[in-house]
C-alpha positions as CSV (number, residue, x, y, z in Angstrom):
1,X,-42.5,32.9,-38.2
2,X,-44.6,35.2,-40.8
3,X,-46.1,33.7,-43.5
4,X,-45.9,35.9,-46.9
5,X,-48.6,34.4,-49.5
6,X,-47.4,37.1,-52.0
7,X,-43.7,36.1,-52.1
8,X,-44.6,32.5,-51.5
9,X,-46.9,32.6,-54.9
10,X,-44.0,34.6,-56.8
11,X,-41.6,31.7,-55.6
12,X,-43.8,28.8,-56.7
13,X,-44.4,30.4,-59.9
14,X,-40.3,30.8,-60.4
15,X,-40.3,26.8,-59.1
16,X,-42.8,25.9,-61.7
17,X,-41.2,27.6,-64.5
18,X,-37.7,26.1,-63.7
19,X,-39.1,22.6,-63.6
20,X,-41.0,23.0,-66.7
21,X,-37.6,24.0,-68.4
22,X,-35.6,21.3,-66.8
23,X,-38.3,18.9,-68.2
24,X,-38.0,20.3,-71.7
25,X,-34.4,20.4,-71.7
26,X,-34.4,16.5,-70.6
27,X,-36.9,15.6,-73.3
28,X,-35.2,17.5,-76.0
29,X,-37.6,20.1,-76.6
30,X,-36.4,23.2,-74.7
31,X,-36.0,26.5,-76.4
32,X,-34.7,29.2,-74.4
33,X,-36.2,31.9,-76.5
34,X,-39.7,30.6,-76.2
35,X,-42.2,32.4,-74.0
36,X,-43.1,30.3,-71.1
37,X,-46.7,29.8,-71.7
38,X,-45.5,28.3,-75.4
39,X,-43.2,25.9,-73.5
40,X,-45.8,24.9,-71.9
41,X,-48.2,24.2,-74.5
42,X,-45.5,22.4,-76.5
43,X,-45.0,20.0,-73.4
44,X,-48.6,19.4,-73.5
45,X,-48.9,19.0,-76.9
46,X,-46.3,16.5,-77.0
47,X,-48.2,14.4,-74.3
48,X,-45.5,15.0,-71.9
49,X,-47.8,17.4,-69.5
50,X,-51.4,15.7,-69.4
51,X,-54.2,16.6,-67.4
52,X,-53.9,17.6,-63.7
53,X,-50.1,17.9,-64.2
54,X,-50.6,20.4,-66.9
55,X,-53.3,22.1,-64.6
56,X,-51.0,22.0,-61.7
57,X,-48.4,23.9,-63.8
58,X,-50.9,26.5,-65.1
59,X,-52.0,27.6,-61.8
60,X,-48.7,28.2,-60.4
61,X,-48.3,30.4,-63.4
62,X,-51.4,32.2,-63.0
63,X,-51.5,32.7,-59.6
64,X,-47.8,33.9,-59.6
65,X,-48.7,36.2,-62.4
66,X,-51.3,37.5,-60.0
67,X,-49.0,37.8,-57.0
68,X,-46.4,39.7,-59.3
69,X,-48.8,42.2,-61.2
70,X,-51.9,42.6,-58.8
71,X,-50.1,42.0,-55.5
72,X,-52.4,38.9,-54.9
73,X,-51.7,37.6,-51.2
74,X,-54.4,35.0,-50.2
75,X,-53.0,32.5,-48.0
76,X,-55.6,30.0,-49.2
77,X,-54.6,30.1,-52.8
78,X,-50.7,30.5,-51.6
79,X,-51.3,27.1,-49.7
80,X,-53.0,25.3,-52.6
81,X,-50.2,26.3,-55.1
82,X,-47.6,25.1,-52.4
83,X,-49.6,21.7,-52.5
84,X,-49.4,21.5,-56.4
85,X,-45.8,22.2,-56.4
86,X,-45.1,19.5,-53.8
87,X,-46.8,17.2,-56.0
88,X,-44.7,18.4,-59.1
89,X,-41.5,18.0,-57.4
90,X,-41.9,15.1,-55.6
91,X,-40.9,12.8,-58.4
92,X,-37.2,12.2,-58.2
93,X,-35.8,11.9,-61.8
94,X,-38.9,12.0,-63.7
95,X,-37.5,13.9,-66.7
96,X,-34.9,11.8,-67.0
97,X,-35.9,10.7,-70.5
98,X,-39.1,11.1,-72.4
99,X,-40.7,7.4,-71.6
100,X,-39.9,7.5,-68.1
101,X,-41.1,11.0,-67.7
102,X,-44.4,10.1,-69.1
103,X,-44.9,7.1,-67.2
104,X,-44.1,8.8,-63.7
105,X,-46.0,11.9,-64.2
106,X,-49.2,9.8,-65.2
107,X,-48.5,7.6,-62.4
108,X,-48.6,10.4,-59.7
109,X,-52.1,11.4,-60.5
110,X,-53.8,8.5,-62.6
């Protein structure tokens, strides 16, 4: 089975964007007209995405943009980003409410 780092990075960026949008919707700060970076900053500023969690979302976005616009296809970057996405996605139901979201996000990394 061939490994396509470029497509992997693009899809991981999309995963990160959707996950951030779902979190924002569940905590009541989603705005469908806002740019993704503004949404991420809003979640960070409200204390929903902290430390490594915000960094993982940011890395998915940056690497995905690089893959999309500069055709980046580094296997090591793709594998690292796959690990970041897994960490972000393994917490089922962490965005059910703001308090639970903060608790579970913090418990994964601290």
